N, C-alpha and C positions, 0 to 999 in steps of 0.2 A: 316149831323147832326147825332149824336149818338142816338141810340134807348133809350127810357126812361127806367129807372130802375123799375122793377115790384114792386108794393106796395101792402100792405095788409090792410084790413079794420081797424084793431086795431093797433095803434102805439105802444102799450105796449106788443105786442106778443113776442118781444125779451126778455123782462124781465121774462115773464111767462115761456119761454123756458129755461131760466137760472135756475129758481126755480125747474122746473121738472128735469133738469140735476143734480142739487145738491141733490134732494131727491133720485135719482137713485144711485148716488155715495155713499150717506150715507147708503142706503140699502145694497149696495155691501160690504161695510166695509172691504176693502182689508187689509191684514196683510203683511206689507212690509218685515218682516223678513223671511217669508216662501220661496219666490223665491231665496233670497240670500243664505239661509241655504241649500236649496236643490241643488242649483248650485254648491256650494263649496263641498258638500258631493259627488255629481256626479263627480266632478273633482278628488277628492281623490280616489274614487273607480276606476275611469279610470286609474289613475297613478299606482295604485296597480295592476290592471290587466296587464298593460304594463310591470311593473317590474317583476311580476310573470311569464310572458311569455318569457322575455328576459334573466333574470339571473337564473341560475340553482339553486342557494342556496335558492331562494324564493319558489322553488317548493318542497323543502324537508320538511317533517313534520313527526310526529309520525305515521300518517296513510299512509305514502308514500308506505309502503309495500302492503297495500290493493289496492292502485292505480295500483301497478305493476301487480296485478292479471288480470287487464283488458288487452285486446289486445293492442299492442303497437301503432297501427295505430289510435285507438280511442283516446288515451291520446295525441298523437301528433297532431291530427286534433283539439282536444279541446284546446291545447295550442295556435295553430295558430288562432283559432276562438276567444279566449280570447284576443289575441293581437289586432285583428281588432276591437272588441267591446270596448276595453280600449281606443283606439284612437278615436273612434266615441264619446264615453262619454266625453272625454276631449274637443273635438270640440264642443259638444252641451252644455257644462256647462255654457258658457257665455250667450248663448241664453236663457237658463233657468233662469238665474239671471235677464234677461230682460222680463220675463214672456211670452215668445213666445210659442204659442199653438202648433205649429208643432214640436218644440223641445221637449215639454212635451210628445207628442204622440210617438216620436221616442224613448225617454228614457224609457217610460213605457214598450215598447217592449223589449228594450235591457237589462234592469235590471234582469228580470227573466232568460233570457238566460245566463247572466253573472253568476248568482247564480248557475245555472245548470252546467256550465262549471267548476266552482270552485269545486263542488262536484265530477264531473267526472274526473278532473285532479288529485287533491290531496286529495280528501275527506276532504276538509277544510270547516268545518261547520261555523266558525265565519265569514269569508268574505261572504259566501253565505247568512248567516242570516242578515248581514248588508245590502246587496243588496236588500233582500226581505223587510226589515223594511223600507228602503227608498222608495221602490215600493209602500208599503201600505200608507206611508205618502203622496206621490204624488197623489195617488188616492183619499185620504181623502181631499186634498186641491186642487183638480183639477180646481176649479173656480178661483184660483189665477193666472192661466196661460191662459190668455185670449187674449194676444196681437197678432195681425195679423202680417204677414211677412212684412219686409221692401221692398221698391222698389229695384229692382235688374236688373242687366244687365249681358250679357254673358261674360263680362270681368272677372267676378268672377271665371269662369271656368278656364281661363288662370292662374289667381293667385293661384287657388287651385292646378293646375297641377305643378306649380313651387314650391309652399310651401309644398304640400304633397309629391311631388317627392323628395324634399330635406330631409324632415323628414324621409321618408321611406328609403332613402339611408343611412342616419346616423344611424337609428335604425338597419338596416340590417348589417351595418359594425360593430355595437356593438354586435349583435347576433353572427356574425361569429367570433368575437374576444374573446368572453367570454367562448369559449370551447377550450382553448389551449391544454389541455391534451387529447382531443379526436382527434386531428388532426395528420395525418401522416406527419412527418417532421415538419419544421418550416416555413410556407409560409410567404412571405413578404407582405408589404402593397399593392403592385401592384396586387398580386394574390388575396388578400382579396377583393380589389375593384372590380376586374374582376368577382369574385365569386358572389358578391352582385349584380352587374349589370345583370349578367346572371340569377340569382335567381329571381330578380324582374320581369323578363319577362317569368318566368316559366321554364327556362332551367337549366341544371346541370352545375355547375362551375368547375374550375380546382382543387379545394381542395377536398381531400378524407378523410373521417372520419373512425376511428377504429370501431365504433359501428354503426350499421345500423339505430337504433332508433335516434341517434344524427344526422345522415345525413338526415333522414326524417324530424326531427324537424326543422333543419335549412332550409331545402328546402321548407317545408310547410310554415314556418314563412315568408320567403322572398317572396314566391308566394302570400301569403295573403296580404303583404304590397303592392305589385304591383297591385293586384286585387282591393284593397281598393282605391288606387290612381286612377286607371282607372274608377272604378264605380262612385266615387264621382265627378270626372271631367266630365264624360259623363252625369251624372244627372244634373249638373249645366249648361252644354252646351245645353242640349236638352229641359230643362224645359222652358215653355213660360216666356219671360221676361216681367216684369212690367214696365210701363212707368216711366221715371225719371221726375223730376220736370219740368213742362212746362206750360206756360200760353197759354191756348187755345184762338182761335179767338173770341169765344163768351164771355169768361171770360174777355178778354181785352176790348171788347166793353162795358161790364157792368162797369168795373173799370173806364174807361174813362168817362162814364156818371156820375159816382159818383164824379170824380175829377172836372167835369164841375160844379157841384153843391156845392161841399164842399172842393175844392182843396186849398182854401185860408188858411185852418187851419194849415196845416203841410208842411214845406218846403221839406220834404222827400216823400211826397205823390206820386209824379210822378215816383219815383223809384219802386213803386209797379208794374210798367209795364215792368220790366225786364222779359225777356222771358225764363229765366231759373228758375223762381219761379212758385210755384203753388199758388192758391188763394182759400180761403174759404169765403162764404158769410153768413151773419146773416139770420135767417129764413124769414125776410121781404125783404131781398135783399137791405136794405138801408145802409149796412156797409160791409166791406170786409177786410180781413187780408191776405197779401201775405207772403209766407214763403218758405223755402227750408229745407230739412232734410239732415244734415251733421253729420256723425258718431253717429247716434242715437239721435241727438239733433234737435228738431223742432224749427228752428230759424226764427223768424220774425224780421222785421226792421221798425223803425218809428212807428207812431200811426196808428191805423186802419183807413182805408179810408172810408169816408161817414159821415152820421149823427151821432153826439155824442150820441144821445138818443138810437141809435141802436148798439153802441159799445158793451154793455154787451152781447147781443145775439151773435155777432160775436166771442167774447172772449169765450163764453161757447162752441160754435161749435169748436173753435180752441183747447180748453182744452179736449173736448171729443175725438177729433181726436188723440191728443197726447196720451191720456190714452188708446185708442183702440190699438195703436201700441207700447205702452210702450216707447214712445219717451220722452226726457226731454224737456219741453217747455221753451223757452227763447225769450226775445225781446231785440234787440240792438237799441240804439239810440232813444228811445221814449221820448216825451216831459214830462214836469212835470205833466200836466193834464193827458196825456196818462198813465204815471206811476201810478198815483193815481187810475185810473179806473182799470188797470191791477191788482194792489195789492188788491183792494177792491173786485173785481168780481172773481178773480181766486185764491186768497189767496197766491199770490207770494210775493217776497221781491224785493226791488229795491236798486241799487247802482249807485251813480253818476259816470258816465263814462267820462264826459268831457263837453266841451262847444262848441256850434256852433256860428260862427262869422257872425253877420247880420249887414249890413250897410244900413242905410236909405239914399236914394239918395238925398232927398231934403235938408239934413243937411250936405252932404259931400262937402268938399272943400279942395284944396291943400294949402290954405293959413294958416298961423299960425305956431308957433314954433313946435307944435307936429307933423306936417306933413313936416318938413323941409327936413328930410332925403329922404322921398319919392319924394318930389318935385325936389330935386337936382338930384336924380337918373333918374327920368323921363326926365328932361331936358337934362341930359348928353346923354342918349340913343337916344333921338330925334335928337340931334346934330350929332350922328353917322349915321344918315340916315334912321332910322326906322320909319315906319308909321303904323297906325292901321285902320282896317275896322270893323265896328260893323253892323251886319245884322241878319235878321231872316234866318233860314235854307231854307225857301221857296224861298228866293231871290237868292240862289246860283244856278249857272248853273250846269248841270250834271258833266261836266269836273272838275269844282272846287270842287264839293262834293267828287269825286274820289281822287283828289289831296290831300284834307284835310284828308281823310280816310287813304290814303297811308302814309302821313307824320306822323299822329298820331301813326300808327303801327310801323314805323321805329324809332320813337323817344321814344318808350315805355321803352326800356332798359331791359325788361325781356321777356322771351318767353311766359309767361302766362299773360292774361289780368286780372288785379286785380280789385277788387271792388265787393260789394254786397249790402251794406246798403245805400251807397251814390254814386252809379255809375249806369249808364244806360246800358253800355256795347255795344252800337252801335252808329252809326252816319249816318245821311242822310237818315234815313228811311222815306218813304212817310207819315207815321202817326205822325212824329215828326217835322213837318214843323214849329210849333210855337216855337221851341227851338231857342236860340240865340247863334250865333257863332261870336267870336272876333278873328281876324287874324292879325298877324304882318308880315310886308313885308320889304324887303331891297334888292336893286339891288347891286350886287358885283361891286366893283371898278375896274378900268382898271388893277391895279397891284395886285389885290386879286385873289386867286384861285376860279374858278367857282364852284358853288354848284351843287347839284344834279339836272340835267335837268328835271327830272320827277316832281320835286317839285317847280321849278321856283324860284321866289323870296320869297316864303313862309318860314317864320322862326319860327313861334310859333302859337299856337291855344288855345283858351278857348272855352268850350262848356257849355252852361247853359240850364237847363230844366225849363219849366214853373212852377211857384209856384202860383197857382191861377190865377187871372186876372191881378194882378199888382206886381208880384214878379218873380224872377228867382233864381235858385239854381245851384251853380257850380257843374258840373259833370265831366269835363275833363280839365286838364291843361298839355299841352305838348309843348316842345320847342326844337329847334335844339341845341344840346349840344355844338356846336361850336359858338353859338350866344353869344353876349355880355351879361354880368350880368346885371340884372335889367329889363330884357325883360318881365318877369311875372308881375312886378309892373306896367309897361307901359300898358299891356293888361288890368289889372284890373281897373286902372285909366280910361282908354278909355271906358270900359264898364260902370263904375259908372257915367262918365260925359255924356254918350249918353243915359243912362237909362231914365231920365225924359222925353226926347223927344219921347220915345217909350211907355210911360205910365207905366213905372216900378218904383215903390216906394221902394221896398225892394230887397236886393241882399244878398243871403246866400253864404258865402264863405266856406273855408275849416273847417273841424271839428278838434278841438284841444283836444286831449285826456288828461285828468287829468290837465286841464289848471289851475284850482283853486289851486291845490297843487304846481304847478310850480310858480304861482304868489305869493302865500303866503310864500313859502319856501325861496324866495329871499328877502323878506322884513326884515326890521330891527326888531329884537326881536323875530324872528321865533325860536321855540324850537328845541331841538336836534332831536326829532322824525320827525318833519316836514322837517328839513334840510336833514336828512338821506333819507327820502322818495323822496325828490327832487333830491338828488344825484343819487339815483337809476334810476329815470326817465331820468336824463341827460345821465347816462351811457347807458341805453337802447336806447336813441335817436341815437346812432351810427348806429343802424339797422332799427329802426322804425320811425324816423323823428318826435318824440314826441315834443321835444323842438323847433326844427326849424319851424314846422308848427304853433306852438303857436306864436312865435316871428314874423313870416311872417304875420299872420292874424292881430296881434296887431298893425302893422304899419298903418292900415287904420281906427283906432279908432272905432272898431265895438261895437255893443251891444252884450253881451255874453248871450246866451240862454242855460241853462243846458240841457244835454241829459243823459238818464239813461239806465242802464242795468237791466232788470227784469228777475228774476231767482227763482227756487223753494226753494233751500237750499244752504248753504255755501259749502257743500260737492260737489255740482254739478258745482261749479265755474271753477275748472280746466278743466273739460270735456267741458263746454260751451266755455271757452276761446280757447281751441284747435279747437273746431268746428268753432268758429268765425274766427280764423286765416285761417282755411281751406277755409271757404266761401269767405273771402277777398283775397284768393290766396297768402297769405304770407307763407303758408305751403301747399305743393302739395303732396298728397298721392294718390295712386291708378293710374290706367291707364288712359290716355287721352281718351276722348269720340270720338267714330267714327263719322265722319262728323261734328266735331265741327268747327264753323266758327269764323272768327276774327271780330274785331271791324268794324262796318259799314255794316255787312251783316245780313240780316234778317232771314236766315235759310230756311228750306224747305217749309214753308208755306207762303213765301213772296208774291206770287200773291194774295192769299186770304187776307193777311193783308193790301195790297195796297188798298183794297176796303174800309177800315176804313177811309182813307183820303178823300173819296168822300163826 
């Protein structure tokens, strides 16, 4: 049995917490334009510093003669330093726009140094004054930069080495190439590249310059680029890494307890147990929201888990966490009730994302004209020798669990396991024994080629997660690509027909994105805008299976339940869309995680999690 969820004496503590949060946010009164303006100003100053250090003409001014009175080494080192500071300012500009506190601290240190170097190199008062003005503005608005750092891993050090190394090489090649009159002879591209590579490591290259100051300038600049790449990479590699999103054993125990009490409400509730998500609880512990941070977007899915009365408290905690890190809050696939609570409590907006197909098993039948195509397909594939088994995962032998896990991985079709909002990402875990698995089997005929001996007669698999006490939600659908068409229809029909005997009244099938637009766009009398929108969706279906999923679900005469995307503002939609596609693994950016495990493996804390099944 799961441990009970801790409760508080007052059931309205969640709402009081929400009012306190709103008062705190109102007192803060953040000015959205300040971080954006400061970030772009920092970017411009950084680019000007880089340009002034790279191109000789930017270093010429009416006061250039006064700069020449200084020792050559001073101005040369100042130019190299300005190049380093310019690159750092460009790198930190984006973090400033996201209100990051650490970026603010770094830029506050760099701007006065940049101003001093401007005066030291060219006696340029205007760029120095601009840097100092920005410095004063940042000090005056320091409260606008409150966001904590994002979760990080040491893979960023490798990306920094590759990215900064490439940028340093290209800038170095540009520096070497913009002094053609100072070179002795006419060195080719190969000699220039060799000179840059040597210079990045602090050694003298094959090119010789007429003037000693030019030679020092190129040498110091290349060394500065190499030093900057090395220092930033070492900093990212040696700093302590923050944990990525992960569901702890204790959090999983609490979420399961909430699902035991309130799991009937949302068909997506069980997916809060994905172990690559983090979870936040309301102050009373009666509600929870699972989420993952992707590209600066704090992405939740489905409705909050738990008591509806405690949802406002959980939402306030969620929004406070998003604000603390300057993340963009968003929710994928919440219900209509959930969307109303989110928009009311958090001041967000909602957009209909699509519809979930729900079949009521007591009303399902293969008879009738509407089910003729499914009925004929099922009968045909049964005549071809296919049969189905419907069981709880607890009924599977260990060997069969391993066989299904292996088959699902081989039939996946992609190297990356997809899914976030409506996928569990594992199979056969000891804590998931209540899940339902439907398998299709067929023995090969005497004249047919033998299949994979490791899979035996297994040809397809469906995996459903619990939806409260009397429902299941489709999580996984995989089949052998060489199997006969119609096998998925056979599996779903087998699950729907066996469901009443297992006490299951509701079955949630696939989610159909923009279903209403597809349905209305093909009706008689649809307007040109609706038809054009449907045409675009049909075109996108070549890659994202939008229309095919809708038509597949519609075969079973389901009840359509709308699902919504909740977001702060329309300008955030492109960013949220990109983050959602990354979370669902339609787009993969960044390095793979070390120690990442495939479907069906529980990860490093598996022995501890097995205790939850007791």
